[in-house]
MARDREN-702235 format. One record per residue (C-alpha): z, y, x; residue in three letters; residue number from 1. Coordinates in Angstrom, 2 decimals, padded with zeros to 5 digits. Each point is the difference from the previous one (the first is absolute). Last residue first. Layout:
// residues N
+---------+---------+---------+-----+-----+
:      pz :      py :      px :   r :   k :
+---------+---------+---------+-----+-----+
:       Z :       Y :       X : ala : NUM :
...
+---------+---------+---------+-----+-----+
This chain:
// residues 430
+---------+---------+---------+-----+-----+
:      pz :      py :      px :   r :   k :
+---------+---------+---------+-----+-----+
:  027.03 :  009.98 :  044.19 : phe : 430 :
:  003.20 :  000.65 : -001.96 : gln : 429 :
: -001.93 :  000.85 : -003.20 : leu : 428 :
: -001.72 : -003.35 :  000.24 : arg : 427 :
:  003.32 : -001.83 : -000.28 : arg : 426 :
:  000.84 :  002.09 : -003.08 : ala : 425 :
: -003.04 : -001.17 : -001.97 : val : 424 :
:  000.59 : -003.76 :  000.10 : ser : 423 :
:  003.74 :  000.61 : -000.01 : ser : 422 :
: -000.09 :  001.75 : -003.37 : ala : 421 :
: -002.05 : -002.83 : -001.53 : his : 420 :
:  002.37 : -002.52 :  001.55 : ala : 419 :
:  002.95 :  001.89 : -001.50 : pro : 418 :
: -001.18 : -000.22 : -003.61 : leu : 417 :
:  002.88 :  001.35 : -002.09 : gly : 416 :
: -002.11 :  002.42 : -002.03 : glu : 415 :
:  001.75 :  003.01 :  001.54 : ala : 414 :
: -000.61 : -001.44 :  003.44 : glu : 413 :
: -003.72 : -000.35 : -000.72 : ala : 412 :
: -000.15 :  003.55 : -001.38 : leu : 411 :
:  001.66 :  001.50 :  003.07 : ala : 410 :
: -002.19 : -001.97 :  002.39 : val : 409 :
: -003.16 :  001.09 : -001.83 : ala : 408 :
:  001.13 :  003.63 :  000.19 : ala : 407 :
:  000.59 : -000.39 :  003.75 : pro : 406 :
: -003.53 : -001.41 :  000.43 : gly : 405 :
: -001.98 :  002.97 : -001.38 : ile : 404 :
: -000.41 :  002.34 :  002.98 : ala : 403 :
:  001.02 : -002.40 :  002.77 : ala : 402 :
: -002.49 : -002.50 : -001.39 : ile : 401 :
: -002.65 :  002.71 :  000.24 : ser : 400 :
:  000.75 :  000.95 :  003.60 : ala : 399 :
:  000.17 : -003.53 :  001.38 : gln : 398 :
: -003.23 : -001.06 : -001.73 : asp : 397 :
: -000.54 : -001.11 : -003.55 : leu : 396 :
: -002.88 : -001.87 : -001.67 : ala : 395 :
: -000.60 : -000.51 : -003.70 : leu : 394 :
: -002.04 : -002.27 : -002.26 : phe : 393 :
: -000.68 : -000.49 : -003.70 : ser : 392 :
: -002.15 : -002.88 : -001.23 : thr : 391 :
: -001.85 :  000.63 : -003.24 : arg : 390 :
: -001.57 : -002.73 : -002.08 : lys : 389 :
: -003.44 : -000.28 : -001.52 : met : 388 :
: -001.64 : -001.86 : -002.88 : phe : 387 :
:  001.80 :  001.77 : -002.82 : asp : 386 :
: -000.64 :  003.27 :  001.85 : leu : 385 :
: -003.73 : -000.29 : -000.72 : val : 384 :
:  000.80 :  000.52 : -003.65 : ser : 383 :
:  000.96 : -001.77 : -003.23 : leu : 382 :
:  001.38 :  002.35 : -002.64 : gly : 381 :
:  003.40 :  001.61 :  000.25 : ser : 380 :
:  003.64 : -000.84 : -000.65 : ser : 379 :
:  003.23 :  001.54 : -001.26 : phe : 378 :
: -000.57 :  001.60 : -003.41 : arg : 377 :
: -003.47 : -001.56 : -000.06 : ala : 376 :
:  001.90 : -003.20 : -000.82 : arg : 375 :
: -000.04 :  001.04 : -003.67 : arg : 374 :
: -001.38 : -003.45 : -001.01 : gly : 373 :
: -003.05 :  000.28 :  002.22 : thr : 372 :
: -000.59 :  000.99 :  003.62 : pro : 371 :
: -003.66 :  000.37 :  001.03 : leu : 370 :
: -002.84 : -002.05 :  001.46 : val : 369 :
: -002.83 :  002.36 : -000.99 : his : 368 :
: -000.30 :  001.47 :  003.48 : asn : 367 :
: -001.54 :  003.42 :  000.41 : pro : 366 :
: -003.78 : -000.05 :  000.60 : gly : 365 :
: -001.76 :  001.08 : -003.20 : ala : 364 :
: -002.19 : -003.09 : -000.35 : val : 363 :
:  001.62 : -002.69 : -002.09 : tyr : 362 :
:  003.33 :  000.24 : -001.76 : asp : 361 :
:  000.09 :  003.75 :  000.52 : gly : 360 :
: -003.08 :  000.39 : -002.18 : val : 359 :
:  001.95 : -001.81 : -002.75 : ala : 358 :
:  002.72 :  002.63 : -000.01 : glu : 357 :
: -002.40 :  002.48 : -001.55 : pro : 356 :
: -000.54 :  003.28 :  001.84 : thr : 355 :
: -002.26 :  002.33 : -001.99 : met : 354 :
:  002.75 :  001.51 : -002.18 : arg : 353 :
:  002.15 :  001.08 :  002.90 : gly : 352 :
:  002.18 : -001.58 :  002.68 : leu : 351 :
:  000.59 : -003.71 :  000.39 : phe : 350 :
:  003.44 : -000.84 :  001.41 : val : 349 :
:  000.96 : -003.18 :  001.88 : ser : 348 :
:  003.26 : -001.96 :  000.09 : gly : 347 :
:  002.01 :  002.63 : -001.82 : ala : 346 :
:  003.44 :  001.57 :  000.45 : his : 345 :
:  000.74 :  003.62 :  000.85 : arg : 344 :
: -002.58 :  001.81 : -002.12 : val : 343 :
:  000.76 :  003.73 : -000.12 : gln : 342 :
: -002.87 :  001.14 :  002.23 : ala : 341 :
: -002.27 : -002.33 : -001.98 : phe : 340 :
:  000.65 :  002.07 : -003.12 : leu : 339 :
: -001.30 :  003.20 :  001.56 : ala : 338 :
: -002.75 : -001.97 :  001.75 : asp : 337 :
: -001.30 : -001.30 : -003.33 : pro : 336 :
: -000.92 :  003.49 : -001.25 : asp : 335 :
: -002.24 : -000.39 : -003.05 : asp : 334 :
:  001.29 : -003.48 : -000.93 : val : 333 :
: -000.91 : -003.65 :  000.54 : ala : 332 :
:  002.92 : -000.93 :  002.26 : leu : 331 :
: -000.40 : -003.76 :  000.48 : glu : 330 :
:  002.90 : -002.02 :  001.39 : leu : 329 :
: -000.28 : -003.54 :  001.34 : his : 328 :
:  002.84 : -002.31 :  001.12 : glu : 327 :
:  002.43 :  001.91 : -002.17 : ala : 326 :
:  003.28 :  001.65 :  000.93 : ala : 325 :
:  000.96 : -000.06 : -003.72 : leu : 324 :
:  002.90 :  002.40 :  000.54 : ala : 323 :
: -002.15 :  002.35 :  002.05 : asn : 322 :
: -002.69 :  000.09 : -002.66 : val : 321 :
:  002.57 :  000.62 : -002.72 : leu : 320 :
:  001.62 :  002.84 :  001.94 : pro : 319 :
: -003.43 :  001.63 :  000.52 : val : 318 :
: -001.59 : -000.51 : -003.43 : cys : 317 :
:  001.77 :  002.99 : -001.52 : ala : 316 :
: -002.47 :  002.26 :  001.79 : ala : 315 :
: -002.68 : -001.23 : -002.42 : ile : 314 :
:  001.72 :  001.55 : -003.02 : asp : 313 :
:  002.13 : -001.26 : -002.92 : pro : 312 :
: -000.95 : -003.52 :  001.08 : leu : 311 :
: -001.37 : -002.89 : -002.06 : leu : 310 :
:  000.40 : -003.41 :  001.65 : ile : 309 :
: -002.56 : -002.76 : -000.51 : ile : 308 :
:  001.01 : -003.47 :  001.15 : ala : 307 :
: -001.64 : -003.31 :  000.92 : gly : 306 :
:  002.09 : -003.07 :  000.81 : asn : 305 :
: -000.39 : -002.49 : -002.86 : ala : 304 :
: -003.00 :  001.38 : -001.89 : asp : 303 :
: -001.82 :  001.22 :  003.08 : trp : 302 :
:  000.65 : -003.17 :  002.00 : ser : 301 :
: -000.95 : -002.41 : -002.77 : thr : 300 :
: -003.16 :  001.95 : -000.82 : arg : 299 :
: -001.04 :  000.32 :  003.64 : ala : 298 :
:  000.44 : -003.74 :  000.59 : val : 297 :
: -002.03 : -001.01 : -003.05 : ala : 296 :
: -002.61 :  002.72 :  000.55 : ala : 295 :
: -000.85 : -000.92 :  003.59 : thr : 294 :
: -003.71 : -000.26 : -000.79 : ser : 293 :
:  000.50 :  003.50 : -001.37 : leu : 292 :
: -001.80 :  001.40 : -003.05 : glu : 291 :
:  002.80 : -001.02 : -002.36 : pro : 290 :
:  002.42 :  002.22 :  001.95 : val : 289 :
: -002.15 :  003.13 : -000.11 : gln : 288 :
:  000.28 :  001.00 : -003.65 : arg : 287 :
:  003.77 : -000.59 : -000.21 : glu : 286 :
:  000.49 :  001.89 :  003.26 : val : 285 :
: -002.02 :  002.89 : -001.43 : ala : 284 :
:  002.28 :  000.12 : -003.05 : ala : 283 :
:  003.09 :  000.23 :  002.22 : ala : 282 :
: -001.71 :  002.72 :  002.04 : val : 281 :
: -000.83 :  001.98 : -003.13 : ala : 280 :
:  003.57 : -000.32 : -001.31 : asp : 279 :
:  001.38 :  001.32 :  003.29 : ala : 278 :
: -002.56 :  002.83 : -000.11 : phe : 277 :
:  001.21 :  001.01 : -003.45 : ala : 276 :
:  003.61 : -000.03 :  001.23 : ala : 275 :
: -000.74 :  002.20 :  003.03 : asp : 274 :
:  002.71 :  000.26 :  002.68 : asp : 273 :
: -001.02 : -003.21 :  001.74 : thr : 272 :
:  001.54 : -002.89 :  001.92 : leu : 271 :
: -001.97 : -003.26 : -000.20 : leu : 270 :
:  001.51 : -003.27 :  001.26 : ile : 269 :
: -001.75 : -003.21 :  001.05 : ser : 268 :
:  001.97 : -003.12 :  001.00 : gln : 267 :
: -001.17 : -003.37 :  001.27 : ser : 266 :
:  001.76 : -003.14 : -001.32 : thr : 265 :
: -003.08 : -001.46 : -001.72 : pro : 264 :
: -001.89 :  000.42 :  003.29 : asp : 263 :
: -002.67 :  002.16 :  001.58 : his : 262 :
: -001.66 :  001.17 : -003.23 : glu : 261 :
:  002.85 :  002.40 : -000.78 : ser : 260 :
: -000.57 :  001.83 :  003.28 : gln : 259 :
: -003.57 :  001.14 : -000.60 : ser : 258 :
:  000.93 :  000.24 : -003.67 : leu : 257 :
:  001.95 :  003.20 :  000.62 : leu : 256 :
: -002.87 :  001.58 :  001.92 : asp : 255 :
: -002.47 : -001.05 : -002.70 : ala : 254 :
:  002.14 :  001.70 : -002.65 : ala : 253 :
:  000.13 :  003.11 :  002.20 : ile : 252 :
: -003.78 :  000.16 :  000.24 : trp : 251 :
: -000.50 : -000.59 : -003.74 : glu : 250 :
:  002.55 :  002.72 : -000.78 : pro : 249 :
: -002.15 :  002.56 :  001.86 : asp : 248 :
:  002.54 :  002.34 :  001.57 : asn : 247 :
:  000.84 :  003.51 : -001.16 : lys : 246 :
:  002.93 : -001.31 : -002.07 : gly : 245 :
:  002.25 : -000.43 :  003.01 : asp : 244 :
:  000.34 : -003.11 :  002.12 : ala : 243 :
:  002.76 : -001.61 :  002.06 : val : 242 :
: -000.99 : -003.61 :  000.56 : val : 241 :
:  002.59 : -002.52 :  001.19 : val : 240 :
: -001.37 : -003.28 :  001.34 : ile : 239 :
:  001.46 : -003.44 :  000.61 : glu : 238 :
: -000.84 : -003.33 :  001.59 : ser : 237 :
:  002.46 : -002.88 : -000.35 : pro : 236 :
:  002.38 : -000.75 :  002.89 : gly : 235 :
: -000.39 :  000.10 :  003.75 : ala : 234 :
:  002.38 : -001.47 :  002.55 : val : 233 :
: -000.98 :  002.12 :  002.99 : met : 232 :
: -002.03 : -000.05 :  003.22 : asp : 231 :
:  001.81 : -002.89 :  001.65 : ile : 230 :
:  001.60 : -000.57 :  003.40 : gly : 229 :
:  000.63 : -003.56 :  001.06 : val : 228 :
:  003.06 : -002.23 :  000.26 : val : 227 :
:  001.88 :  003.03 : -001.26 : gly : 226 :
: -001.84 :  000.00 : -003.30 : tyr : 225 :
: -000.62 : -003.66 : -000.77 : leu : 224 :
:  001.78 : -000.04 : -003.37 : gln : 223 :
: -001.77 :  003.12 : -001.23 : arg : 222 :
: -003.38 : -001.19 :  001.21 : lys : 221 :
:  000.51 : -003.32 : -001.79 : ala : 220 :
:  001.06 :  001.85 : -003.16 : glu : 219 :
: -003.18 :  002.09 :  000.03 : ala : 218 :
: -002.13 : -003.12 :  000.50 : val : 217 :
:  001.75 : -001.83 : -002.81 : trp : 216 :
: -000.26 :  002.97 : -002.37 : ala : 215 :
: -003.75 :  000.32 :  000.61 : asn : 214 :
: -001.66 :  001.58 :  003.00 : gly : 213 :
: -000.70 :  003.22 :  001.86 : pro : 212 :
: -000.57 :  000.41 :  003.75 : gly : 211 :
:  002.03 :  000.38 :  003.15 : val : 210 :
:  001.78 : -002.29 :  002.47 : ile : 209 :
:  001.29 :  001.27 :  003.36 : val : 208 :
:  000.84 : -001.87 :  003.23 : asp : 207 :
: -002.32 : -003.00 : -000.27 : val : 206 :
:  000.42 : -003.74 :  000.48 : pro : 205 :
: -002.82 : -002.23 :  001.27 : ala : 204 :
: -001.83 : -002.06 : -002.63 : ile : 203 :
: -001.20 : -003.47 :  000.98 : arg : 202 :
:  003.18 : -001.73 :  001.21 : asp : 201 :
:  002.03 :  002.16 : -002.37 : thr : 200 :
:  001.41 :  003.52 :  000.24 : gly : 199 :
:  003.32 :  001.22 : -001.37 : tyr : 198 :
: -001.03 :  003.31 : -001.62 : ala : 197 :
: -003.69 : -000.61 : -000.56 : leu : 196 :
:  000.61 : -003.54 : -001.22 : ala : 195 :
:  002.78 :  001.17 : -002.32 : ala : 194 :
: -002.29 :  002.64 : -001.53 : ile : 193 :
: -002.61 : -002.71 : -000.55 : ala : 192 :
:  002.57 : -002.24 : -001.70 : gln : 191 :
:  000.98 :  002.82 : -002.35 : ala : 190 :
: -003.50 : -000.14 : -001.42 : gly : 189 :
: -003.26 : -000.43 :  001.86 : gly : 188 :
: -001.85 : -002.13 :  002.51 : val : 187 :
: -003.67 :  000.03 :  000.98 : arg : 186 :
:  000.54 :  001.73 :  003.35 : trp : 185 :
: -001.99 :  002.95 :  001.35 : ile : 184 :
: -000.05 :  000.98 :  003.68 : glu : 183 :
: -002.89 :  002.24 :  001.06 : gly : 182 :
:  000.83 :  003.12 : -002.00 : ile : 181 :
: -002.47 :  002.70 :  001.00 : gly : 180 :
:  000.47 :  002.37 : -002.92 : ala : 179 :
: -003.64 : -000.41 : -001.01 : ile : 178 :
:  000.41 : -003.78 :  000.16 : glu : 177 :
:  003.17 :  000.10 : -002.08 : ala : 176 :
: -001.77 :  002.20 : -002.56 : ala : 175 :
: -002.77 : -002.59 : -000.26 : ala : 174 :
:  002.56 : -002.78 : -000.48 : leu : 173 :
:  001.69 :  001.96 : -002.78 : val : 172 :
: -003.37 :  000.65 : -001.60 : met : 171 :
: -000.85 : -003.70 :  000.27 : pro : 170 :
:  003.09 : -001.02 : -002.05 : asn : 169 :
:  001.17 : -003.29 :  001.49 : ile : 168 :
: -000.52 : -003.50 : -001.38 : ile : 167 :
:  001.79 : -003.14 :  001.21 : gly : 166 :
:  001.04 : -001.02 : -003.52 : asp : 165 :
:  002.26 :  003.05 :  000.03 : pro : 164 :
: -000.31 :  001.75 :  003.38 : thr : 163 :
:  003.38 :  001.54 :  000.78 : pro : 162 :
: -000.10 :  002.66 :  002.70 : thr : 161 :
:  001.46 :  000.37 :  003.46 : val : 160 :
: -001.20 :  002.59 :  002.52 : met : 159 :
:  001.11 :  000.01 :  003.63 : ala : 158 :
: -000.34 :  003.24 :  001.95 : ile : 157 :
:  000.33 : -000.17 :  003.78 : arg : 156 :
: -000.29 :  002.95 :  002.40 : glu : 155 :
:  001.81 :  002.65 : -002.05 : val : 154 :
: -001.32 :  003.35 :  001.26 : gly : 153 :
:  001.58 :  002.31 : -002.58 : ala : 152 :
: -003.47 :  000.77 : -001.34 : val : 151 :
: -000.60 : -003.71 : -000.58 : lys : 150 :
:  003.33 : -000.35 : -001.80 : ala : 149 :
: -000.80 :  003.06 : -002.14 : pro : 148 :
: -003.37 : -001.64 : -000.81 : ile : 147 :
:  001.45 : -003.33 : -001.15 : val : 146 :
:  001.96 :  000.97 : -003.09 : asn : 145 :
: -002.28 :  002.59 : -001.60 : met : 144 :
: -003.09 : -002.08 :  000.78 : leu : 143 :
:  001.48 : -003.08 : -001.68 : leu : 142 :
:  001.04 :  002.09 : -002.98 : ser : 141 :
: -003.59 :  001.15 : -000.50 : ser : 140 :
: -001.18 : -003.61 :  000.10 : pro : 139 :
:  002.13 : -000.70 : -003.11 : tyr : 138 :
:  000.66 : -003.52 : -001.24 : ala : 137 :
:  002.78 :  000.81 : -002.48 : ala : 136 :
: -000.44 : -002.61 : -002.73 : arg : 135 :
:  000.17 : -002.90 :  002.48 : gly : 134 :
: -000.76 : -000.08 :  003.71 : gly : 133 :
:  002.54 :  002.46 :  001.30 : pro : 132 :
: -000.41 :  001.26 :  003.59 : val : 131 :
:  003.01 : -000.32 :  002.30 : tyr : 130 :
: -000.41 :  001.66 :  003.39 : leu : 129 :
:  001.98 : -001.04 :  003.06 : gly : 128 :
:  000.48 :  002.25 :  003.01 : ala : 127 :
:  000.22 : -000.85 :  003.68 : ala : 126 :
:  001.15 :  001.66 :  003.23 : asp : 125 :
:  001.68 :  002.99 : -001.63 : val : 124 :
: -001.47 :  003.31 :  001.05 : pro : 123 :
:  001.59 :  002.20 :  002.69 : arg : 122 :
:  001.55 :  003.45 : -000.08 : trp : 121 :
:  001.91 :  001.44 :  002.96 : arg : 120 :
:  002.82 :  002.50 : -000.41 : ala : 119 :
:  001.57 :  002.69 :  002.11 : gly : 118 :
:  002.74 :  000.93 :  002.42 : leu : 117 :
:  000.41 :  001.43 :  003.49 : arg : 116 :
:  003.40 :  001.62 :  000.32 : val : 115 :
:  000.16 :  003.24 :  001.98 : gly : 114 :
:  002.66 :  001.54 : -002.21 : ala : 113 :
: -002.56 :  002.39 : -001.56 : ser : 112 :
: -002.26 : -002.89 : -001.04 : asp : 111 :
: -002.65 : -001.87 :  001.96 : ile : 110 :
: -003.04 : -001.40 : -001.78 : gly : 109 :
: -001.91 : -003.06 : -001.18 : asp : 108 :
: -001.45 : -000.50 : -003.48 : ser : 107 :
: -002.48 : -002.59 : -001.24 : asp : 106 :
: -002.29 :  001.06 : -002.83 : gln : 105 :
:  000.00 : -001.45 : -003.50 : pro : 104 :
: -003.07 : -001.41 : -001.77 : lys : 103 :
: -000.14 :  001.59 : -003.44 : gln : 102 :
: -003.28 :  001.87 :  000.60 : lys : 101 :
: -001.80 : -003.30 :  000.51 : ala : 100 :
:  001.12 : -000.94 : -003.51 : his :  99 :
: -002.29 :  002.50 : -001.70 : tyr :  98 :
: -003.05 : -000.82 :  002.12 : thr :  97 :
:  000.48 : -003.75 : -000.43 : thr :  96 :
:  000.38 :  000.25 : -003.77 : ile :  95 :
: -003.15 :  002.13 : -000.16 : arg :  94 :
: -002.05 : -002.40 :  002.10 : asp :  93 :
:  001.24 : -003.09 : -001.85 : ala :  92 :
: -000.74 :  001.56 : -003.39 : ala :  91 :
: -003.51 :  000.98 :  001.07 : leu :  90 :
: -000.54 : -003.52 :  001.38 : glu :  89 :
:  001.18 : -001.59 : -003.24 : leu :  88 :
: -002.24 :  002.28 : -002.08 : ala :  87 :
: -003.01 : -000.63 :  002.25 : asp :  86 :
:  000.54 : -003.75 : -000.32 : arg :  85 :
:  000.29 :  000.31 : -003.77 : leu :  84 :
: -003.22 :  001.97 : -000.31 : thr :  83 :
: -001.84 : -002.24 :  002.46 : thr :  82 :
:  000.83 : -002.97 : -002.18 : ser :  81 :
:  002.21 : -002.82 :  001.23 : ile :  80 :
: -001.40 : -003.05 :  001.78 : gly :  79 :
: -000.08 :  001.39 :  003.53 : glu :  78 :
:  003.73 :  000.59 : -000.09 : leu :  77 :
:  000.68 : -003.48 : -001.39 : ala :  76 :
: -002.31 : -001.57 :  002.57 : ala :  75 :
:  001.88 :  001.73 :  002.81 : lys :  74 :
:  003.34 : -001.38 : -001.20 : arg :  73 :
: -001.42 : -003.49 : -000.44 : glu :  72 :
: -001.49 :  000.04 :  003.49 : ala :  71 :
:  003.29 :  001.17 :  001.51 : ala :  70 :
:  001.84 : -003.04 : -001.29 : pro :  69 :
:  002.66 :  000.03 : -002.77 : ile :  68 :
:  003.06 : -001.85 :  001.25 : ala :  67 :
:  001.73 : -003.12 : -001.30 : trp :  66 :
: -003.20 : -001.79 : -000.94 : gly :  65 :
: -001.19 : -001.24 : -003.38 : ser :  64 :
:  000.56 : -003.66 :  000.89 : thr :  63 :
:  003.18 :  000.15 :  002.07 : glu :  62 :
:  001.25 :  002.79 : -002.26 : leu :  61 :
: -000.25 : -002.24 : -003.05 : asp :  60 :
: -000.53 :  001.94 : -003.20 : his :  59 :
:  001.77 :  000.65 : -003.29 : arg :  58 :
:  001.47 :  003.44 :  000.66 : asp :  57 :
:  003.60 : -000.70 : -001.10 : phe :  56 :
:  000.59 : -003.66 :  000.85 : arg :  55 :
: -002.59 : -000.50 :  002.75 : gln :  54 :
:  001.01 :  003.31 :  001.57 : thr :  53 :
:  003.70 : -000.91 : -000.24 : tyr :  52 :
: -000.59 : -003.33 :  001.72 : asp :  51 :
: -002.15 :  001.46 :  002.78 : ala :  50 :
:  002.52 :  002.76 :  000.69 : leu :  49 :
:  002.87 : -002.50 :  000.11 : ala :  48 :
: -001.78 : -002.17 :  002.54 : val :  47 :
: -000.96 :  003.13 :  001.96 : asp :  46 :
:  003.62 :  000.93 :  000.67 : gly :  45 :
:  002.55 : -002.67 : -000.92 : glu :  44 :
:  003.36 :  001.64 :  000.70 : ala :  43 :
: -000.88 :  003.69 : -000.35 : arg :  42 :
: -002.38 : -000.81 : -002.82 : val :  41 :
:  002.75 : -001.93 : -001.80 : arg :  40 :
:  002.60 :  002.74 :  000.31 : lys :  39 :
: -002.41 :  002.68 : -001.17 : leu :  38 :
: -000.97 : -002.07 : -003.04 : ile :  37 :
:  003.63 : -000.67 : -000.92 : ala :  36 :
:  000.88 :  003.69 :  000.28 : ala :  35 :
: -002.98 :  000.84 : -002.20 : val :  34 :
:  001.13 : -002.35 : -002.74 : asp :  33 :
:  003.55 :  001.40 :  000.08 : arg :  32 :
: -001.15 :  003.63 : -000.13 : ser :  31 :
: -002.54 : -000.48 : -002.78 : val :  30 :
:  002.15 :  001.15 : -002.90 : asp :  29 :
: -002.75 :  000.90 : -002.44 : glu :  28 :
:  000.54 :  003.29 : -001.80 : asp :  27 :
: -003.08 :  001.64 :  001.51 : ala :  26 :
:  000.57 :  003.59 :  001.05 : glu :  25 :
: -000.05 :  002.68 : -002.67 : arg :  24 :
:  003.63 :  001.14 :  000.09 : arg :  23 :
:  000.53 :  003.17 : -002.02 : ala :  22 :
:  002.19 :  002.48 :  001.85 : asn :  21 :
: -002.28 :  003.02 : -000.35 : val :  20 :
: -000.82 : -000.80 : -003.62 : leu :  19 :
:  003.67 : -000.46 : -000.88 : ala :  18 :
:  000.79 :  003.32 :  001.65 : thr :  17 :
: -002.77 :  001.60 : -002.07 : phe :  16 :
:  001.49 : -001.29 : -003.25 : ala :  15 :
:  003.48 :  001.17 :  000.95 : asn :  14 :
: -001.16 :  003.47 :  000.98 : ala :  13 :
: -002.30 :  000.30 : -003.01 : phe :  12 :
:  002.68 : -000.53 : -002.66 : asp :  11 :
:  000.16 :  003.64 : -001.13 : pro :  10 :
: -003.83 :  000.36 : -000.04 : ala :   9 :
: -001.51 :  002.73 :  002.17 : thr :   8 :
: -001.56 : -002.43 :  002.49 : ala :   7 :
: -001.84 : -001.74 : -002.83 : asp :   6 :
: -000.62 : -003.70 :  000.58 : leu :   5 :
: -002.73 : -002.42 : -001.13 : arg :   4 :
:  000.15 : -003.58 :  001.30 : leu :   3 :
: -003.32 : -001.83 :  000.00 : pro :   2 :
: -001.20 : -001.99 : -003.02 : met :   1 :
+---------+---------+---------+-----+-----+
């Protein structure tokens, strides 16, 4: 059964702190195995990729083909139903529209000292996209990862995905075709991340790697950060729902289960000021779980990581919400904006009773690749900026260096860097 806490109880602070600090990541120590895989791929390239694919995905890349051809991508798109194609295209359009507004503008101006200064934004040359091929084969996630790169203007996007027994999910392939990905490789796991980072004879290296994966993939991204840029090292999914007694308990139960069904380590937390409503939601969860095709996962997650917290009033949710810094936060109350104004840490916030988190996973527009494990305290969801870099520039003339140069000389001398001071001072004598 999920954890039940009362915010007015004498021991609540300790119990809540334990909830906040609970570690839900997999216990497996994969660091050493991943390091060995990365080292081998760097040394052996395609030979290592072929061996790992045969071992883990049970097919020969020379027979099944290293890359997925254009004809197969087009056939996958043509093979899905009109309803699904329309849904993917609607999602792609809305994601594109939202992210287009994130694209930064160059700046160029002259300040009061006569110094010309500004910034120029440019996309990275190449981005790599990891798409899982196991339990989490989500075409929606593919769109969320690749569209910001497209909006940023990245010229080359290389997708890697495991294809167990040589088979790929047709919906994922259809989404890749809609997104315009022309380079798709049948390799997965930590070895695929290594190939994107280091490059092999077949796969050219990239500058940034994004996309979800298992513990090995996440660890590979962590170890390779610095060789390449990464989106984030993501942990289990999580949701916090703040709901008063005016909500339909069946709706809120479904919202909680929408995260519980992701993975046995996912976390769903309800904050409410209505004890009877809390009981009704708990009962609704029990009714709905057996109806899910994901019941086994949802049950494990809800029982192990779920929580219901009773508040003295809804306003008392604010410090708890900020402490949890959740990936997803729903504010299902009369005046969600009043609470939202006080939220400092959350990956994405869903305002009002008619805004379930699940709509944000697919067609709303904002990115669903979000910080987990309280990382919303210092990081944000995936955006166009993850695929761009800023170059600052400045230009001085005789008048402007005369205006600010003496201060630079004084600071350089104070720091014991005479060549720095000389570099500026010689121009002041011109």
